[in-house]
Structure formats: C-alpha cells, structure tokens
N, C-alpha and C positions, 0 to 999 in steps of 0.2 A: 542638535542631534537630528540626523536625517530619518524621516519616517520610513518604516519598512513598507515595501510594496506588497499587496496581498495577492496571492495566487488564487485562492478560493475564499468565499465567504458564504455563510448561511445565516438567515435571519428568520426567527420565529418558525423554525421547521417543526412540523408535526406530521406524524405518520400513523395511520390506522391500518391494522391488519386483522381481517376477520371481524371487523366492527369494534376492535379494541385499540385504543391509542397506545402506541409503543414508543414513540418519541414525543417528548412534551416541550415544545417551545425552545428548540435548540438555537443558540446564537454563538457562532464561532468564526474566527478568521485565521487563515493559514498563510504565513509569510513566504514569499518567494525564496527558494534556495535553502529551506529548512526542512528537517525531518521531524514530523510529529507522529508519535505513537499513541494509539487509542487502547486503553486497557479497562478492565472491569470484570466482574463475575459473569458467569453464564446468564444470558437473558437480559444483559444490561442495555442492549440496543446497539452494540458496537458495529456489527456487520450491517445492520439496517442503516445506520448513519453513513457508512462507507458507500452503500448502494445509492443513497440519496446524492452523495457527492458525484457519483458516476452517472447519475441520471437514469438509473435502472428501475427505480420505483417512483410512483407518483407521490407528491407531498403537498401539504399546505405549507405556505411560507415561501421564501425566496432563496435561490441558490445562484451564486455568481462565480464565473470563471474569468479571471482577469477583468473584473468590473462589467462583464457582459452577463445578462441573464442566461443561465445554462441552456434552457430549453429554446432560447431564441437563436442560438448559434447553429449554423449549418452543420448537419450530422457529420459530414466528412471533415470539416474543419475541427469540430469538437474531438473527433477520433484522432486527429493529428496532435492535438494539444494535451489529451488526457488518455493515459493508458491504464489498463485494468488487469489485475491478476486476482481472480476470485478463489474462494474455497472449492476444493474438489473439482477443479476445472478438468474437462475431458477434451480429447481430440481423438480422431480415428487412429486405431492401432496400426493401420496400414500405411499411414503417412510417414515419410522420412522425417527425421529430426530436422534436417535442413528446411524442408517444406513447412513444417510447423512453425519454425522461427520466422520464416519468410511471410507468414500470415500477418505478422506485426507490421509489415510494410504496406499492407493493402490500403490504408488510408491515404498513402502518398502516391498511389499508382492510378493511372487512368484505366478506364474499363477495358479489360482484355489486353492491356499493354504488358509487354514482357518486363520483368524486373530490370531496373537500371543498374549501372555500375555502383551508384551510391547505395541502392538497395542491397546489393551483394555485400558491399563493404560493411553496412550497418549490421547485417545478419552475422557475418563473420566475427565482427567485434563482439556482438552480444553472446554468441556461442563460446567464444574464447573466454570472455569474462566470467561465464558461469561454468567453465570447465566442461562444456558439452561438445566442443569442437571435434573431438576424436570419434564421436558417434554420429556425425552428420549424415552418413549414408545408411545408418541403421533405421529400422522402423520403430515407431514409438512403442509398439507392443513387445519389443525385445528388452525394454528398459525396466528397471526397478522403480518403485514409487518415488524414491528420492531422486533418481536420475530424471524421471519424467518431470518432476517439479522444477528441476534446473532448466530443462528445455522450455517449459512454460514461462519461467522467469525470463529466459532469453527472448522469447516471443514478445513479452511486455517491454523489455528493454530495447528491442529492435525498432519499436515505434519512434524512439527518440523524442518522446513527448516532454512537454515542459512540466507536467504534473503526473506522478505515478501513484496510483491507488492500489494497495496490496492487502488482501484479506488472508491472514494466516500464511504468509509466504514461507515460513520455516517448516511447514508440515512435511513430514517424511525426510527432512534433512538431518544428517548426523551432525554432531557438534562441530567438526572441522568445516563443513560446508555452511553451517550457520555463521561461522566467523567469516567465511568468504562472502556470504550475503551481506554481512555488516560492512565489510570493506567496500563492496560495490555501492551500497547506499551512501557511504561517506564520499565516494568518488562522484556519484551523481549530484549530491548536494554541493560539492565543491565546484561543479560546473553549472550551478544555479538551477538545477532541477529541484522541484518541490516533491517530497515523498511523504505520503500519509499512509500509515500501516496499522492494521489491527493485529495485535500480538497477544497470545496467551503467555508467552515466556516473558514474565515481568523483568527478569534480569537483563534480557536483551533489549526490551523496550526502554530501559533506563539509559541506554546509549544514545537515544534520540536527543535532539535539541529540546523539544517540548513534549508535553504529555497531556492528553485529554483523559480524565478519569470519569468513568460513567457508572451509573447504578440505576436500575429500574427506569430506563428511558430518559434519564436526566444527566446533564453534565454537572458533576459535583465539584470538579476542579479542573482548571486549565492553567498550566504554568511550566516553567523550565524544569527539566528533569533533575537539575542539580539543586533545586530549592527544597528546603526542609518541609515547606507546606505541601509540596507535591508528594513527598514521601509519606507524610502523615495521612494524606487523602487516600493514597494507594493502600496503606495498611488498614485503614478504616473500612473501605469497601470490601476488603477480604477478611472482615471480622477479626482483625488483628491476629490472623493466623500466620502472617509473614512479617518479617522485619527487614528494613532496608538499612544497610551499613556500608561504610566506605571500606574498600579492600584494595590495596596496591594501586591507589589513585583512581579507582572507579567504583561505581555504586553496584551493589549486589543485593538480591532479595533472597532471604533464607527463611525456611519454615520455622515457626515457633512451636515447640513441642509442649 
C-alpha cells in the first residue's frame, strides 16, 4: 500500500497565551488531498491550532509544510502554498468585490505589477464558484454578512494554494450556501488540494474525510469521520448531549434531549 504524502505536520506543538498553556503537545499529520475537520467544545483550542498551522502565532514545537519547516519558507512562497480564511475577517467596505477577490492573487504577483490573464481567470473562477460573480462591481459594504463571507471565501480560493485553512467558514451562510461550500471543498480535494477547517456545525464536519476531536487544548481523537470511534469521541467531548446516526447514507449529529 502506497504511503500517503503529508501536506502538513505538527510535532509537540505547545502554545501559551497570557502565560497559560492552551495547546499541550499536539502531534498531527494531514494528508495531501484530504479534508480534515477540527471539532470540539468552546475553548478546546481549535482556532489556536489552525493559527499555528497558518504561522500566525508563535509556538513551541515544529510545524512542517510539505516537509519544510514552516517558518523557514520564504513568506511569499508560503503565501502561495497556504491560503487562510479566518473568523470575522474584514475588508474595506469601499472595495469592489472583484478587488477583494483579487487580493488572493497578491502572492503570485510581482511588486506593482498589473494582474495577469491568469490572475483574472483565477478570480473569475473563484467568484463564480462561490456564486458571487454577479456582485463583482458592487462594493463590499453593499453586501449582507453571508454575501461578504462568500466573497472572502472566493479570495481564499483565488490563491489556488495547495493547502486551505478555514476557521468557521460557514459563518453567516444559509443552509443552501453551506451545501455549496461543501461541494466546493469536495471539488478542491478532488484536485489534490488539502483542506483543514474548524467547524461548529458537527453535522457538516462529519462530511470530511478525517476529524480531529479536541478538548481543553488536547487532541483526544483523530480518525476517519466514518469510524465509530470518531463518533464516540465527538459525543463524549460534547458531554453526550449529541448523538451521531446514519441517515440516508450519511452521518448526522442530533441533540439528545
């Protein structure tokens, strides 16, 4: 059996915030072309872990992107390989939707160079994929919260990075557009893009290939979303207040009354 190539790895990662350790010796590997969802209760350390993967916060331990130490990679090269969509991201309300999405192409552009034909094509593809193309000439300030989120997702997709990190990407999206997001993630992984996302929506997170279950700064389980052991771990970290069942060929999380 051919060994999977790892897109990202972390080894003995520890993070302290305000003098308190919030991640405790995390060891994980993320395979190329797979979607991994990270779940857990509030305060579990999910977003902190994702920021470590993005290189946004300092850490003890080691982080690797395609077997290179993350901090040793040239920042421009790293920005080409790794795209980021954070929680509550903002952009100037005066910017056109097109210009916001074009920001995703900056890692590929020379200083002060005009966008290339490839840049234009990448932005058009991303805006159409997120169903934001019709707003391309509108300013961001004219959009609803859900519409803005779709534009920011388009910006992240326009990078065409090999690894996408997304923290609560479904925020403000109504159910149909959550399904659209799910289809885009499946499309990305089919093209060998690695996706790592933090999600509150456990039902949506169960559509991933793999799941990291966190609690109090620890990884308590890492396994395939289809595995019974993964389901048990999820139920336990949520104090058995939810139950995971099969329904019409897919896994769903339902509250236990």
